[in-house]
C-alpha positions as CSV (number, residue, x, y, z in Angstrom):
1,M,0.1,-0.1,0.1
2,M,1.5,3.2,-1.3
3,D,0.9,7.0,0.3
4,T,-1.9,7.7,-2.5
5,D,-3.7,4.6,-1.4
6,L,-3.6,5.2,2.3
7,Q,-4.9,8.8,1.5
8,K,-7.8,7.9,-0.4
9,L,-8.4,5.3,2.0
10,I,-8.7,7.9,5.1
11,E,-10.6,10.6,2.7
12,V,-13.4,7.4,2.6
13,I,-13.8,5.9,6.2
14,S,-14.1,10.1,6.8
15,I,-17.0,10.5,5.1
16,D,-18.4,7.1,5.6
17,V,-17.9,7.1,9.5
18,F,-18.0,10.5,10.4
19,G,-20.1,12.3,7.4
20,K,-16.9,14.8,7.0
21,P,-14.2,15.3,4.5
22,F,-10.2,14.9,5.6
23,L,-9.2,17.8,3.8
24,H,-5.5,17.5,4.7
25,V,-2.7,15.1,3.9
26,S,-1.7,11.7,5.1
27,R,1.1,9.5,5.0
28,F,3.3,6.3,6.2
29,N,5.8,7.1,8.7
30,S,8.3,4.1,9.4
31,R,10.0,6.0,12.4
32,L,6.9,5.4,14.5
33,R,7.9,2.5,16.9
34,T,5.3,2.3,20.0
35,T,2.0,3.9,18.4
36,G,-0.2,2.6,15.3
37,G,0.0,6.7,14.4
38,R,-0.3,10.3,15.0
39,Y,-2.4,13.2,14.2
40,M,-0.3,16.6,13.9
41,L,-1.3,19.3,15.5
42,A,0.4,22.0,13.4
43,D,-0.5,20.8,9.9
44,H,-3.7,18.8,10.4
45,S,-1.7,15.5,8.9
46,I,-1.9,11.7,9.6
47,E,0.8,9.5,10.0
48,I,0.3,5.8,9.8
49,N,2.7,2.9,11.3
50,P,3.4,0.9,8.0
51,L,3.7,-2.2,10.7
52,V,0.5,-1.8,11.3
53,F,-0.6,-2.8,8.1
54,Q,1.9,-5.4,7.4
55,K,1.3,-7.1,10.6
56,Y,-2.5,-7.1,11.5
57,G,-4.0,-6.5,7.9
58,M,-6.6,-4.1,7.1
59,E,-8.9,-4.2,9.9
60,E,-6.5,-2.7,12.5
61,L,-5.4,0.0,10.0
62,V,-9.0,0.9,9.6
63,G,-9.2,0.9,13.3
64,V,-5.9,3.0,13.6
65,I,-7.5,5.5,11.2
66,K,-10.5,6.1,12.6
67,H,-8.8,7.2,16.3
68,E,-6.8,9.7,14.5
69,L,-9.9,11.0,12.3
70,C,-11.7,11.1,15.4
71,H,-8.6,13.5,17.1
72,Y,-8.6,14.9,13.6
73,H,-12.6,16.2,13.5
74,L,-12.8,17.2,17.1
75,H,-9.4,19.2,17.0
76,I,-10.9,21.1,13.7
77,E,-14.1,21.4,15.6
78,G,-13.0,23.0,18.3
79,K,-13.6,20.3,20.9
80,G,-11.8,18.3,23.5
81,Y,-9.5,16.2,21.4
82,R,-7.2,14.6,23.6
83,H,-7.1,10.9,24.9
84,R,-8.8,12.2,28.5
85,D,-11.4,14.4,26.9
86,V,-15.1,13.3,27.2
87,D,-15.7,14.6,23.8
88,F,-13.0,12.2,22.2
89,K,-14.0,9.1,24.6
90,E,-18.0,9.7,23.5
91,L,-16.8,10.0,19.7
92,L,-14.3,6.6,19.5
93,R,-17.3,5.1,21.2
94,K,-19.7,6.2,18.8
95,T,-17.7,5.3,16.0
96,G,-16.5,1.8,17.2
97,S,-12.8,3.4,17.2
98,P,-10.1,1.6,19.2
99,R,-8.9,3.3,22.2
100,F,-5.8,1.5,21.7
101,C,-3.6,-0.4,18.8
102,K,-2.2,-3.5,19.1
103,V,1.3,-4.1,19.8
104,L,3.8,-3.3,17.4
105,S,7.8,-3.8,18.7
106,E,8.9,-7.1,20.1
107,R,10.2,-4.8,22.7
108,N,6.6,-4.2,24.2
109,Q,6.1,-7.6,23.5
110,K,8.9,-9.0,26.1
111,R,7.4,-6.6,28.9
112,L,4.1,-8.4,28.7
113,A,5.6,-11.8,29.9
114,L,3.9,-13.4,32.4
115,H,5.6,-15.5,35.3
116,L,3.4,-17.7,37.0
117,Y,3.5,-19.2,40.5
118,K,1.9,-21.5,42.7
119,C,1.0,-22.3,46.5
120,V,2.1,-25.3,47.5
121,A,-0.6,-25.6,49.7
122,C,-3.8,-24.4,48.3
123,E,-2.8,-24.2,44.8
124,L,-3.4,-20.6,44.4
125,E,-1.9,-19.3,40.9
126,Y,-0.1,-15.6,41.3
127,K,0.5,-14.6,37.8
128,R,3.3,-11.7,37.8
129,R,5.2,-9.5,35.4
130,R,8.0,-9.1,37.2
131,R,10.3,-11.9,38.6
132,M,9.9,-12.5,42.5
133,D,12.2,-14.0,45.2
134,V,9.8,-16.8,46.4
135,R,12.3,-17.5,49.6
136,K,11.0,-13.6,50.6
137,Y,7.1,-14.0,50.3
138,R,4.8,-16.8,51.2
139,C,1.0,-17.0,50.3
140,G,-1.5,-14.2,50.9
141,K,-4.4,-17.0,51.5
142,C,-2.8,-19.1,53.6
143,A,0.7,-18.5,54.4
144,G,2.1,-21.5,52.3
145,V,5.3,-22.0,50.5
146,I,5.2,-20.4,47.0
147,M,7.0,-22.2,44.2
148,E,8.0,-21.0,40.5
149,M,5.9,-22.5,37.9
């Protein structure tokens, strides 16, 4: 997919989903690492990470485009366009746009790795993102010994 195809896709989605035209420039930006796309306040352009389309396909790309168009249309109208604003959250819900995109870099996926621990006595399972020293801790339910799975 080229920048011209992306421009046409964004224009079509803007009319179909929002009922308003997208009148500015869009492009792929391969320097984006952790985000699916971004809306530029200064020139009203939208940049999309090409990994979104390569890794997850058209459905995820459309979701990222709808998310960025929420920023775009709300900013143009002078409403709350930031992630924390009520207007933005309502428009996301109304248009079915995702709040976050899927993980793009392997570095972020490693951070999501879970460590599994289990109590020897009551068999309660503990899922942790960080490793813990099982010699220092006991089960919170029965005070039993915890072992790593």
